[in-house]
C-alpha positions in Angstrom: 6.0 1.8 11.0 9.1 1.6 12.6 13.2 0.1 12.0 14.5 -0.9 14.9 17.8 -0.1 13.6 19.1 3.7 15.1 20.9 3.7 11.7 19.9 3.3 8.2 19.0 -0.4 6.6 20.2 -0.9 3.3 17.9 -3.7 1.5 19.1 -4.6 -1.8 17.4 -6.4 -4.4 19.9 -8.7 -5.1 22.5 -8.7 -7.8 24.3 -6.0 -7.6 26.7 -4.6 -9.6 29.9 -5.9 -8.8 32.2 -4.9 -11.5 31.5 -1.7 -12.8 30.4 1.6 -11.0 29.5 -0.5 -8.2 27.3 2.3 -6.5 25.5 0.7 -3.9 28.5 -1.6 -2.8 30.6 2.3 -2.4 27.3 3.6 -0.6 27.3 0.9 2.1 31.1 1.5 2.5 30.6 5.2 3.1 28.7 4.4 6.3 31.2 1.9 7.8 32.8 3.2 10.6 36.7 3.0 10.0 37.9 3.9 13.2 35.5 2.0 15.6 33.7 -0.9 13.8 34.0 -4.2 12.3 32.4 -4.9 8.8 31.0 -8.1 9.3 29.8 -10.2 6.3 27.1 -12.8 7.2 27.2 -15.8 5.0 24.2 -17.7 6.8 21.8 -18.0 4.1 24.0 -19.5 1.1 25.6 -23.1 1.3 28.7 -21.9 -0.3 29.7 -19.7 2.7 33.7 -19.9 2.1 33.2 -18.9 -1.6 30.7 -16.1 -1.2 32.2 -14.4 2.2 35.6 -14.3 0.0 34.0 -13.1 -3.0 32.7 -10.4 -0.9 35.7 -9.7 1.3 37.9 -9.3 -2.0 35.3 -6.8 -3.4 34.9 -4.7 -0.2 38.8 -4.8 0.5 39.4 -3.2 -3.1 37.1 -0.5 -1.9 39.1 0.2 0.9 37.8 -1.9 3.7 40.2 -2.9 5.9 38.4 -4.3 9.2 36.6 -7.6 7.5 35.5 -10.7 9.5 33.2 -13.4 8.2 30.3 -14.4 10.1 29.9 -18.5 9.2 27.5 -20.2 10.8 26.2 -23.5 9.8 24.0 -24.9 12.5 21.6 -23.4 15.4 24.9 -24.7 18.2 27.6 -22.1 16.4 24.7 -19.6 17.7 25.5 -19.6 20.7 29.7 -19.6 20.5 31.0 -16.9 22.2 33.3 -16.3 19.0 30.4 -15.4 16.8 28.7 -13.2 19.5 31.5 -11.2 20.2 32.0 -10.6 16.5 28.7 -9.1 16.0 29.0 -6.6 18.8 32.1 -5.3 17.4 30.4 -4.7 13.9 29.7 -1.2 12.6 27.8 -3.1 9.4 26.6 -6.5 9.1 26.2 -7.7 5.7 24.0 -10.6 4.9 24.5 -12.2 1.9 22.2 -13.7 -0.4 21.1 -17.5 -0.8 18.0 -18.8 1.5 16.5 -16.6 3.7 14.7 -19.7 6.1 18.2 -20.6 6.8 19.0 -17.4 8.2 15.4 -17.5 10.4 16.1 -21.4 11.6 19.7 -20.8 12.5 19.1 -17.5 14.0 15.5 -17.7 15.6 16.1 -17.9 19.3 19.5 -17.9 19.8 22.0 -16.1 22.0 23.4 -15.3 18.5 20.1 -14.0 16.8 19.3 -11.8 19.9 22.7 -9.9 19.5 22.3 -9.1 15.8 19.1 -7.3 17.0 20.6 -5.9 20.0 23.7 -4.1 18.3 20.8 -3.2 15.3 18.9 -1.3 18.0 22.2 0.5 18.9 23.1 1.9 15.8 25.0 -0.7 14.1 23.8 -0.9 9.9 22.0 -4.1 9.0 22.4 -4.9 4.9 20.8 -7.5 3.2 21.2 -8.5 -0.6 18.5 -11.0 -1.9 17.8 -13.4 0.6 19.2 -11.1 3.3 16.5 -8.6 2.2 13.6 -10.6 2.6 14.5 -11.6 6.1 14.7 -7.9 7.1 10.7 -8.1 7.6 8.7 -9.6 10.3 6.9 -11.5 8.0 8.9 -12.8 4.7 8.3 -14.4 1.1 9.8 -17.9 1.2 8.7 -19.4 -1.8 6.0 -18.4 -4.6 5.6 -18.9 -8.8 7.5 -16.5 -10.6 6.4 -15.0 -13.7 2.5 -15.8 -13.7 -0.7 -14.6 -12.6 -1.2 -14.8 -8.6 -3.4 -17.2 -7.1 -5.6 -17.4 -4.4 -3.2 -19.6 -1.7 -0.2 -20.9 -3.4 2.2 -18.4 -1.4 4.5 -19.7 1.2 5.3 -16.8 4.0 7.1 -17.2 7.3 8.3 -15.0 9.9 11.5 -12.9 9.4 13.7 -11.0 11.6 11.5 -8.0 12.1 14.0 -4.8 11.3 11.3 -3.5 9.7 7.8 -3.8 10.6 4.9 -3.9 8.4 6.1 -4.7 5.2 6.4 -7.8 2.9 10.1 -7.4 1.0 10.5 -9.2 -2.3 13.6 -9.2 -4.4 14.9 -9.6 -7.9 11.6 -8.2 -8.5 11.0 -7.4 -12.2 13.9 -10.0 -13.6 11.9 -12.9 -12.1 8.3 -11.5 -12.8 7.5 -11.4 -9.1 4.3 -8.8 -8.8 1.9 -12.0 -8.6 3.2 -13.3 -5.9 3.5 -10.0 -4.1 0.2 -9.1 -4.9 -0.8 -12.8 -3.5 1.1 -12.0 -0.5 -0.9 -8.2 -0.2 -4.4 -10.0 -0.7 -3.2 -12.1 2.4 -2.4 -9.0 4.5 -3.4 -6.2 3.5 -2.6 -4.3 6.2 1.1 -4.5 5.3 3.0 -2.5 2.5 4.7 -4.8 0.0 7.8 -3.9 -1.5 9.4 -5.4 -4.3 12.9 -4.2 -5.2 14.8 -4.6 -8.8 18.2 -6.1 -9.0 21.0 -3.8 -8.4 18.5 -1.4 -6.4 18.5 -0.6 -2.8 16.2 1.0 -0.5 18.1 2.9 2.8 15.4 3.2 5.6 16.4 5.2 8.5 14.4 5.0 11.8 11.6 7.0 11.0 10.4 5.1 8.1 11.7 7.0 5.4 12.9 5.3 2.2 15.3 6.6 -0.2 15.7 4.7 -3.6 19.8 3.9 -4.8 20.8 1.9 -7.8 20.0 1.2 -11.3 16.1 -0.3 -11.2 13.4 0.4 -10.0 11.5 -0.1 -6.2 7.6 -1.3 -6.7 5.3 -0.6 -3.7 1.9 -1.9 -3.3 -0.4 -0.2 -0.8 -3.5 -2.5 0.1 -5.3 -0.4 2.6 -8.2 0.5 0.2 -8.4 -3.1 -1.0 -12.5 -3.5 -1.2 -12.9 -7.3 -2.8 -10.2 -10.2 -2.9 -11.1 -14.1 -3.3 -8.5 -15.2 -1.1 -9.4 -18.0 0.4 -8.1 -21.8 1.1 -10.5 -23.4 -1.0 -9.5 -23.7 -4.4 -5.9 -22.5 -4.1 -5.0 -22.8 -7.4 -7.6 -20.2 -9.0 -6.3 -16.9 -10.0 -6.4 -14.4 -7.5 -9.1 -11.4 -7.7 -8.4 -8.2 -6.2 -9.4 -4.6 -6.7 -8.4 -1.4 -5.6 -4.6 -1.5 -5.3 -2.4 1.5 -5.0 0.8 1.1 -6.7 3.8 3.0 -6.4 7.0 2.7 -8.9 10.3 4.4 -7.5 13.8 5.1 -9.0 16.8 6.0 -8.0 16.5 9.1 -5.6 12.6 8.6 -5.1 11.7 8.6 -1.5 8.9 7.5 0.4 7.3 7.8 4.0 6.5 4.1 5.2 4.0 5.8 7.8 1.8 8.0 5.7 2.2 5.5 2.6 3.2 8.0 0.3 6.1 9.4 -1.6 7.9 12.7 -1.0 10.0 15.0 -2.4 11.6 17.1 0.9 14.9 16.1 2.5 14.4 14.1 5.3 16.9 11.5 4.9 
C-alpha cells in the first residue's frame, strides 16, 4: 500500500461539522503552512461552485486561515490555464469539496492541471477531500450504486479515480445512506483491495506509509476480501442478490489506527 502524498491525505465521509466543534475542519487548518502556502478550495465536483466555494472560504477564514483561493474549473480547457496551474503550485493544502466525483476525473484527467495536482501532492502538499472529494482519492472509485438495500451481483458502477491512494475503494456518507451493500459488491468484484466506508463527520488521516488514524464523531468500516472463498459475482442475472463468504470487517472509531499494508488495526503510535 502506498500513498502519493509526502504528507498526509485527509479523507472525509462528508457532512463534516461546520457549526459546532468543527473538529475535522480545525484539524485540517492545523496542517496549513501559514508562512509559505496557499489554502486552495477546489470546487470542481459541484454544480454550485461559487456558493460552495464561498461557504468554505468563510468557514476556514473564521478558523484563522488568511491565504485562501478558489479553484473553480468548469471544463477541460480550463485545465490548461496557467493561472489555475500556478495556484496549485503554490498550494499547501488542496481541499476538494463534495458533489459528483465523476466531474473531477472527467475534467482533470490527462490535463496539465490534473498532472500538477498529482505532482504537488508527491512533493508534500496536503490533499483533502470530502464526500465526492473523498471517493475520487482512490485509484478505483464508486460512481453509483444502490443505497439501503442488499448487494446485487453486478449493479455497481465504478471508474478510475485520481489514484492518491492505491488498492482501496472509498465510500462516503456510509452508515447514513446504508452503503454497506454496495461496498460489499465492490469488494466482491475486487477482492484484492480494501473497502473503506466512512461515516459523515468522520475522516481518516493517511500517511505515506499507509498508516491510518480515524478522527471525528462516526465510524470507519474496513472490508477485507483477501480470504473470500466464494462469491456468485458475474454479469449474468445482474439483479440477483450477491452471495459472498468469508469477508472480514473492522469497525474503527475516533483515535483508532489501521495499517493498510498489513490489513490490520494497531495500537502503537506511528502517525
